[in-house]
Each structure stands twice: as C-alpha cells, then as structure tokens.
DSSP file (Angstrom, degrees, kcal/mol; ACC not computed):
  #  RESIDUE AA STRUCTURE BP1 BP2  ACC     N-H-->O    O-->H-N    N-H-->O    O-->H-N    TCO  KAPPA ALPHA  PHI   PSI    X-CA   Y-CA   Z-CA
    1    1 A M              0   0    0      0, 0.0    28,-1.5     0, 0.0     2,-0.6   0.000 360.0 360.0 360.0 137.8  -73.1  240.0  168.2
    2    2 A K  E     -a   29   0A   0     26,-0.1    55,-2.7    53,-0.1    56,-1.8  -0.845 360.0-175.3 -93.3 119.8  -71.2  236.9  169.4
    3    3 A I  E     -ab  30  58A   0     26,-2.8    28,-2.8    -2,-0.6     2,-0.5  -0.956  10.4-160.6-117.5 131.3  -69.5  237.3  172.7
    4    4 A V  E     -ab  31  59A   0     54,-2.4    56,-3.5    -2,-0.5     2,-0.5  -0.952   4.2-162.0-118.4 125.0  -67.3  234.8  174.4
    5    5 A E  E     -ab  32  60A   0     26,-2.9    28,-2.3    -2,-0.5     2,-0.6  -0.912   3.8-170.2-104.6 125.1  -66.7  235.0  178.1
    6    6 A I  E     -ab  33  61A   0     54,-3.3    56,-3.0    -2,-0.5     2,-0.9  -0.948  11.0-151.8-117.8 113.9  -63.7  233.2  179.6
    7    7 A D  E     +a   34   0A   0     26,-3.7    28,-1.5    -2,-0.6    29,-0.8  -0.745  26.9 160.9 -85.3 108.7  -63.6  233.0  183.3
    8    8 A T        -     0   0    0     -2,-0.9    -1,-0.2    27,-0.2    26,-0.1   0.645  47.6-127.0 -94.7 -20.1  -60.0  232.8  184.5
    9    9 A G  S    S+     0   0    0     53,-0.2    -2,-0.1     2,-0.1     5,-0.0   0.510  80.0 109.7  79.4   7.8  -60.4  233.9  188.1
   10   10 A L        +     0   0    0      1,-0.1    -3,-0.0     4,-0.0    52,-0.0   0.611  57.6  71.2 -84.7 -17.9  -57.7  236.5  187.7
   11   11 A F    >   -     0   0    0     51,-1.6     3,-1.3     1,-0.1    -2,-0.1  -0.902  62.4-154.5-118.2 118.2  -59.7  239.7  187.8
   12   12 A P  T 3  S+     0   0    0      0, 0.0    -1,-0.1     0, 0.0    50,-0.0   0.616  93.7  60.1 -71.6  -9.5  -61.2  240.8  191.0
   13   13 A D  T >> S+     0   0    0      1,-0.2     4,-1.9     2,-0.1     3,-0.5   0.186  71.8 112.5 -92.1  16.3  -64.0  242.9  189.0
   14   14 A A  H <>  +     0   0    0     -3,-1.3     4,-2.8     1,-0.2     5,-0.2   0.864  67.7  54.5 -68.6 -34.1  -65.3  239.8  187.3
   15   15 A P  H 3> S+     0   0    0      0, 0.0     4,-1.7     0, 0.0    -1,-0.2   0.829 107.7  52.7 -66.1 -28.5  -68.8  239.6  188.9
   16   16 A R  H <> S+     0   0    0     -3,-0.5     4,-1.6     2,-0.2    -2,-0.2   0.980 114.1  41.5 -63.9 -53.6  -69.5  243.2  187.8
   17   17 A V  H >X S+     0   0    0     -4,-1.9     4,-2.2     1,-0.2     3,-0.6   0.931 113.4  53.0 -62.2 -46.3  -68.6  242.4  184.2
   18   18 A D  H 3X S+     0   0    0     -4,-2.8     4,-2.4     1,-0.2    -1,-0.2   0.859 107.4  53.4 -54.1 -38.2  -70.4  239.0  184.4
   19   19 A A  H 3X S+     0   0    0     -4,-1.7     4,-1.3     2,-0.2    -1,-0.2   0.849 108.0  49.9 -61.0 -40.3  -73.5  240.9  185.6
   20   20 A A  H <X S+     0   0    0     -4,-1.6     4,-0.7    -3,-0.6    -2,-0.2   0.855 111.3  47.6 -76.3 -34.0  -73.3  243.3  182.6
   21   21 A L  H >< S+     0   0    0     -4,-2.2     3,-0.8     1,-0.2     4,-0.5   0.901 107.0  57.0 -72.9 -34.3  -73.1  240.4  180.1
   22   22 A T  H >< S+     0   0    0     -4,-2.4     3,-1.3     1,-0.2     4,-0.3   0.885 102.6  55.6 -52.2 -42.8  -76.0  238.7  181.9
   23   23 A A  H 3< S+     0   0    0     -4,-1.3     3,-0.3     1,-0.3    -1,-0.2   0.717 109.1  49.3 -66.1 -25.1  -78.0  242.0  181.2
   24   24 A L  T XX S+     0   0    0     -3,-0.8     4,-2.1    -4,-0.7     3,-1.7   0.531  79.9  97.7 -95.1  -1.4  -77.2  241.5  177.4
   25   25 A E  T <4 S+     0   0    0     -3,-1.3    -1,-0.2    -4,-0.5     5,-0.1   0.779  78.7  57.7 -58.5 -30.7  -78.1  237.9  177.1
   26   26 A N  T 34 S+     0   0    0     -3,-0.3    -1,-0.3    -4,-0.3    -2,-0.1   0.637 120.1  27.4 -79.3 -13.2  -81.6  238.7  175.7
   27   27 A T  T <4 S+     0   0    0     -3,-1.7     2,-0.4     1,-0.2    -2,-0.2   0.543 120.5  54.5-120.4 -15.7  -80.1  240.8  172.6
   28   28 A Q  S  < S-     0   0    0     -4,-2.1     2,-0.6    -7,-0.1    -1,-0.2  -0.938  77.2-123.4-130.6 149.7  -76.7  239.1  172.3
   29   29 A E  E     -a    2   0A   0    -28,-1.5   -26,-2.8    -2,-0.4     2,-0.5  -0.766  38.2-178.0 -84.0 119.8  -75.4  235.5  171.7
   30   30 A I  E     -a    3   0A   0     -2,-0.6     2,-0.5   -28,-0.2   -26,-0.2  -0.982  14.5-166.4-127.4 128.3  -72.9  234.9  174.8
   31   31 A A  E     -a    4   0A   0    -28,-2.8   -26,-2.9    -2,-0.5     2,-0.4  -0.974  13.8-159.5-111.9 126.3  -70.9  231.7  175.2
   32   32 A R  E     -a    5   0A   0     -2,-0.5     2,-0.4   -28,-0.2   -26,-0.2  -0.900   9.2-174.5-116.9 142.8  -69.4  231.4  178.7
   33   33 A F  E     -a    6   0A   0    -28,-2.3   -26,-3.7    -2,-0.4     2,-0.9  -0.999  18.2-146.5-139.1 130.9  -66.5  229.1  179.7
   34   34 A D  E     +a    7   0A   0     -2,-0.4     3,-0.3   -28,-0.2   -26,-0.1  -0.814  25.4 164.6 -99.4 103.7  -64.9  228.4  183.0
   35   35 A A    >   +     0   0    0    -28,-1.5     3,-1.1    -2,-0.9   -27,-0.2   0.408  46.8 101.3 -98.3  -0.2  -61.3  227.9  182.6
   36   36 A R  T 3  S+     0   0    0    -29,-0.8    -1,-0.2     1,-0.3   -28,-0.1   0.842  99.6  20.8 -60.0 -37.5  -60.3  228.3  186.3
   37   37 A G  T 3  S+     0   0    0     -3,-0.3    -1,-0.3     2,-0.1     2,-0.2   0.191  90.7 134.4-116.1  17.3  -60.0  224.6  186.9
   38   38 A L    <   -     0   0    0     -3,-1.1    -3,-0.1     1,-0.1     0, 0.0  -0.477  58.2-121.3 -70.9 136.8  -59.5  223.4  183.3
   39   39 A D    >   -     0   0    0     -2,-0.2     3,-2.2     1,-0.1     6,-0.1  -0.620  14.1-134.2 -71.9 130.6  -56.7  220.9  182.9
   40   40 A P  T 3  S+     0   0    0      0, 0.0    -1,-0.1     0, 0.0    -2,-0.1   0.704 107.6  52.4 -53.5 -23.4  -54.2  222.2  180.5
   41   41 A N  T 3  S+     0   0    0      1,-0.1     2,-2.5     2,-0.0    -2,-0.0   0.427  75.8 110.4 -96.7   2.2  -54.1  218.8  178.8
   42   42 A D    X>  +     0   0    0     -3,-2.2     4,-2.1     1,-0.2     3,-0.7  -0.422  44.0 172.5 -74.1  65.6  -58.0  218.8  178.3
   43   43 A D  H 3> S+     0   0    0     -2,-2.5     4,-2.3     1,-0.2     5,-0.3   0.870  70.3  54.0 -55.0 -42.3  -57.7  219.3  174.5
   44   44 A P  H 3> S+     0   0    0      0, 0.0     4,-1.8     0, 0.0    -1,-0.2   0.921 110.9  46.9 -62.6 -31.5  -61.4  218.8  173.7
   45   45 A A  H <> S+     0   0    0     -3,-0.7     4,-2.1     2,-0.2    -2,-0.2   0.954 114.6  46.9 -69.8 -44.3  -62.3  221.6  176.2
   46   46 A W  H  X S+     0   0    0     -4,-2.1     4,-2.7     1,-0.2     5,-0.2   0.816 109.8  51.9 -59.7 -34.1  -59.6  223.9  174.9
   47   47 A E  H  X S+     0   0    0     -4,-2.3     4,-2.7    -5,-0.3     5,-0.3   0.895 106.0  54.0 -76.5 -31.5  -60.5  223.4  171.4
   48   48 A E  H  X S+     0   0    0     -4,-1.8     4,-2.7    -5,-0.3    -2,-0.2   0.976 113.0  46.9 -56.6 -49.6  -64.2  224.2  172.2
   49   49 A I  H  X S+     0   0    0     -4,-2.1     4,-1.9     1,-0.2    -2,-0.2   0.916 111.6  47.6 -56.4 -48.2  -62.8  227.5  173.7
   50   50 A A  H  X S+     0   0    0     -4,-2.7     4,-2.9     2,-0.2    -1,-0.2   0.921 110.9  52.7 -71.9 -40.3  -60.6  228.3  170.7
   51   51 A T  H  X S+     0   0    0     -4,-2.7     4,-1.3     1,-0.2    -1,-0.2   0.978 111.3  46.2 -56.1 -51.7  -63.4  227.6  168.2
   52   52 A A  H  < S+     0   0    0     -4,-2.7    -1,-0.2    -5,-0.3    -2,-0.2   0.808 111.6  51.3 -64.2 -27.5  -65.7  229.9  170.0
   53   53 A V  H >< S+     0   0    0     -4,-1.9     3,-2.3     1,-0.2    -1,-0.2   0.960 107.7  54.7 -64.6 -51.9  -62.9  232.6  170.2
   54   54 A L  H 3< S+     0   0    0     -4,-2.9    -2,-0.2     1,-0.3    -1,-0.2   0.692 112.7  40.6 -59.4 -22.3  -62.3  232.3  166.6
   55   55 A G  T 3< S+     0   0    0     -4,-1.3    -1,-0.3    -5,-0.2     2,-0.2   0.142  95.7 111.0-110.9  17.9  -65.9  232.9  165.7
   56   56 A A    <   -     0   0    0     -3,-2.3   -53,-0.2     1,-0.1     3,-0.1  -0.579  53.2-159.1 -90.0 146.3  -66.4  235.7  168.3
   57   57 A D  S    S+     0   0    0    -55,-2.7     2,-0.4     1,-0.4   -54,-0.2   0.680  89.0  20.2 -92.9 -22.0  -67.0  239.5  167.7
   58   58 A L  E     -b    3   0A   0    -56,-1.8   -54,-2.4     2,-0.0     2,-0.4  -0.988  66.7-157.7-152.5 137.8  -65.9  240.2  171.3
   59   59 A I  E     -b    4   0A   0     -2,-0.4     2,-0.5   -56,-0.2   -54,-0.2  -0.967   8.6-167.0-113.9 127.2  -63.8  238.3  173.9
   60   60 A V  E     -b    5   0A   0    -56,-3.5   -54,-3.3    -2,-0.4     2,-0.7  -0.966   2.7-162.6-113.7 120.0  -64.2  239.0  177.5
   61   61 A T  E      b    6   0A   0     -2,-0.5   -54,-0.2   -56,-0.2   -56,-0.1  -0.889 360.0 360.0-107.2 120.1  -61.7  237.6  179.9
   62   62 A L              0   0    0    -56,-3.0   -51,-1.6    -2,-0.7   -53,-0.2   0.408 360.0 360.0-106.5 360.0  -62.6  237.5  183.5
C-alpha cells in the first residue's frame, strides 16, 4: 500500500499518528512531506506532493 503523510502542523495528535505510520514502514511504502513551512509559491515542491497524492492508496494529513 502506498501511503502519503502530509504534515501541516494543524492536528495536536500528529505525533501519535506519525508513530503508528513509522511502525508500518517495514510493510508499507510511506512518503512523508512537511508542508508546515512550505512556500505557497514553491511549485516544484507542491507538484511533488500532488504527484505522490495522485498515486497514493491512503493520504494522512497531520
């Protein structure tokens, strides 16, 4: 399963969910993105995230 994790800094329970995803790393493909300080005009970075999201089976927003 392809999982995309996008860290937005909006959810207080993010460390718990992140720990759960870390436990799955040996059996699942996980791509992590830190969008907390990402410039809205950083097109290459957002394109990378969008491409990962389009190919994901599960998207987790933290």
